[in-house]
N, C-alpha and C positions, 0 to 999 in steps of 0.2 A: 506328163504335165510337169511343167516346171514351177516350182515354188519360189516366190520372190521373198527375199529376206525382209522381215518387218523392221522398218526404221523406228527405234525407240522415240517416244515422245520427248520433246524437250522439257526439262524441268521447269515448272513454273516459277517465274521469279517471285520473290517475297514481296508482298504488298505492305510496303512501309507506311502506306496511308491508314492501315487498319489499326484499330484500338489495341488490338493483341500485340502487334508489333511495337507500337509506341509504349505500351505497358511493359514490354520486355526490356526496351531500352532504359526505361526508368528504373527497373529493378537492377539492371547492370550498373547504371551509374550510382545508384544507392549502395550496392554492394561495394563498388570501388571506394566510395566515401567512407563506409564502415571499415574497410581494411586500412585505410589511411588513419582513422581514429584509433583503431586497436594498435597500430604501429607506433603511433606517437604515445599513447598511454603505456605501452609495454616497455618503452625506454626509461620510465620513471621508477626508480627503486622502491619508492613509497607504495606502489600498487602491488608489490610482491610480499608485503608483510603478512598477508593472510596466511602464508605457510606457517609462520610461527603462531598466529592467532589460533589455528587448529589445536596445537599443543596447549595453548593457554585455556582454551575452552574446555578441554578435557581435564586439565589440572584444577580448574574452579569447581569441578563436580566431585572432586576427591575429599575425603574427610580431612579435618585439620591434621597437619603434620605433627609428629611428636616432637617436643622440644629437644634441641641438640644437646649432646653432653659437652661439658666444658672442663678443661684441664684446670689445675690450680693456678691462681693468679701468679703472673710474673713479678718478681720483686721490682720495686720502684727504680732501684739503682742499676737495673740490668743495662748494660751498654747498648746503645743503638735504639732506645725507646724514647718517644716524646710524650711527656706526662701532661695530661689535661687536669684542669681544676676539678677536684672531687666535689660532690654535693655538700660536704660538711666543711670545705676548705673556705678560707676568707677570700675576698674578692682580690686581694693582692697576691694570692697564690696562683693565679692564672698565668704567670710568667712562663713561657715555654722553655724547655730544655732543648736548645737547638743542637742536636747531635745527628750525625748521618746514620740512617739505618745500615746494618751490615748487608753485604751482598751475598745472596744465597746461591749455591751452586745451580746450574741450568737444570730445569726439570723438577726441582723440588718445590712442593706446593707452599703457597704463602700461608703463614699462620695468621688468621683473621681474628683471633681472640684478643681483646683489648684488656690489659690489666687493670684499667681504671674503671671498668663497667662490672659491677657485681654480678656473678653468674646466677644468682637467684633471681635477679631481675628478669634476665632473658629466659630463664626457665619457665617463668609465669606467662609468657606471651604465647598466644595461639594464633596460628594462621588461618585464613579463610573465615575470619569471624569479625564482627564489629568490635569496637573498643570496649573492653570489659572492666569492671571494677578491680578485678584481680591484677590488672596490668598498670594501675595507677602508680604504683611504686616506680616501675621502669619508666613510665611516661614522664612523670614530673621529675624523676631523678636525672634522667637524660636531658631534659630541658634546663634543669638547674646547672648541670655541667656546661651546657652550651652557653648560658647566660654568663658564666664566670670565666669563660675561656676566650682569649683574644682570637678574632678571625684568622690572624697569621698562624697561630698555633694549630687551629683546626684545619687550615689548608695543609700545613706540613704533616699533620697526622693522618691525612686521607691517603687511603691506598691508592687513589687515582680514579680516573673516569671509568665508570661501568655502564653497560647498556641495560635497557629495560628488560630485555630478554634474560640477561644473566641475573638480574634481581629477582624476576618472577620465577624462573626455573630453579635458582639455587639460593633462594632467600635465607633458609636456615644457616647457610655457610657464612653469609654476610651479616646476619643479625647482630646488632651492637658495634658494628664496625663503621668508621667514617668512610664514605664514598663520595664521589663527585658525579653529578649528572648535568648534562647540558641540553637545553631544549628552549621551548617557547611558551611562556605563560599565557594560557587561554582564559584563566579566571583567577581572581584573588578576592577572597571574602574574609571579612574581619569576624573572628570568633572570640566568645568570652568563655574562658575556662572556669570550671568550678573551683570553689574555694580549696586552697591547698596550702600545705606547709612550706612549699618551695618558693612562695612568693611570686608565682607566675600570674600576672594580671591580665595578660592579653596575648594573642598570637594571631597570625593570618594563615588561612588555608589557601595554598596555591595549587592550581591544577596545571601541570606542566606537560606539554607534548614533547616527548624526547625526540632528538634528531634521528635516532635509529628506528623509532616505532611511531610514525605519524598516525594520529587517530586513537592512540592508546595511552592513557594518562599515567603519570607518576604523581602522587599526591604528597605535598610537603606542608608541614606545619612550621611556620617560620616566626621567630620571636620579633624580629624587626625588619622593616623594609627601607630602602633608600629614600631619601627626600625626593618627592615628586613622583613616586612610583604610583601608577594608576591602579584603581581597584574596580571590581565589578566583573561582568562577563564580556565576551567578545574582545579580548585583549590579544596582542601579538607582540609581546615583549621578550626579546631574547635574553637568556640568563644562564649562569652556571651556579649550581647549589651544592655545597658541601654539608653533609648531615649524617646522623646516625640512621642506619637502617633499622626500622621497627618491625614491621610485619607485612604480611600480605592481607590488606584491609578489604572487608566485605562491605560494599555500599550499594545503594539503589540508584539506577539510572533510568533513562527513557526505555532502554532495552531490557530492563529487569535487573536482577541482582547480578552484580559483577564484582570482580576483585581487581586490586591494583596495589603496586608496592607503595609503602607509606614510609616517609622519612621525616625526621625532625631536624631542624636546622636553626642556626642563629640568624643568619641574614642570606642575601643573595648577591651575586656579582652581576650587576645590571649595567649593560652598556646601551643608553637610550639611543633610538634610531635618530640620525641627523634630521633637522627640519626639512621638509620637502620630499623625503624619501617615503614612498607609500608603503603601507604594511602589506604583509603577505596576503594574497587573495585567499578567501575561504576555501576549504577543501571541496573539490568538485566543480569549481568554476571553469578550470581549463577544459575539463571534459565537456561541459555545456557549450563553451564557445567552439570547440572543435566539431561538435555535433551540428550546431547552428550553421558554421561554415560549410560543412559537407552538404547539408540540406540545400542551402542557397546554390551551391554549385550544381547539385542535381536538378534543381528547378530550372536553372539557367541553360543547362545542356538540353533538358527535354524541350524547353520552349524553342530553342534554336533549331533542334531536329524537327520539331512539328512545323515550324515556319518554312523550313527548306523542303519538306517533303509533302506538305499539304496539298491536295487537289486544287487546281485553279478552275474557276468557273469559265463559261464560254466568253463572257465580257472580258475577263482578264487575259485570256489567250489571244484575242483579237487586238489587244492594244499594242 
């Protein structure tokens, strides 16, 4: 008996008219759109700041840090220093001593202790807490120094621009030092200080979104604002602020209790946006627009495939 080889059956072609295949096509197109959205969002540095936020969340649960030790004050006539007006000086004593700071050897850490800020003020400040009565001497003393010092002298005395991460992680090392922060003011609120011997009658609370940490604020109490500066919430005003680093401040937000670097400043360097230039879009708008475009593309492709592959009825085939 001769056996004949069995010819394998031809594989059945896919039925692209079935709902299963059309659903699979829809999933593939949707997955492609999701990949495009993720690729666009991954290019934005602001979306990777959550790495730093992990460290900040852990630090916010730690107990208040012990106050740093301070060396003896440097004499006022030390070469290379810029003297600010002291809290007991007259208003005319705010004239800066314009001397260039000495150049330190590479690798040597910068001494961030100011001779014109009393060490006992800084020692009374506690991080990760609300503003306490024990800190009033430092609070109003630093504000009085700011009020009696010209902005040019404050700018020269600044150690330069620092990031929010530096302030948050190393705040005790910066406490009492003048630093510069750049960012966007998202809110400006008028605050009435309690009665004080420093003569501070008003200041404004600024919520600044730093350039290096979008979505995480630096809070600044400012003695004066430029003419025409807007107030309220929902702002988008680019500024640079030079002020004293005070503490890591505990405050309540919609997400619960959080901490943020708190600075004291005399004023802000504000460059208003030219007329006709739109403000920066709110956070998350780009992602929503990308998702909407991807969804529309997925719907259009699915509709096209459905129109090209749907079965025709007898009447349509005889036309």
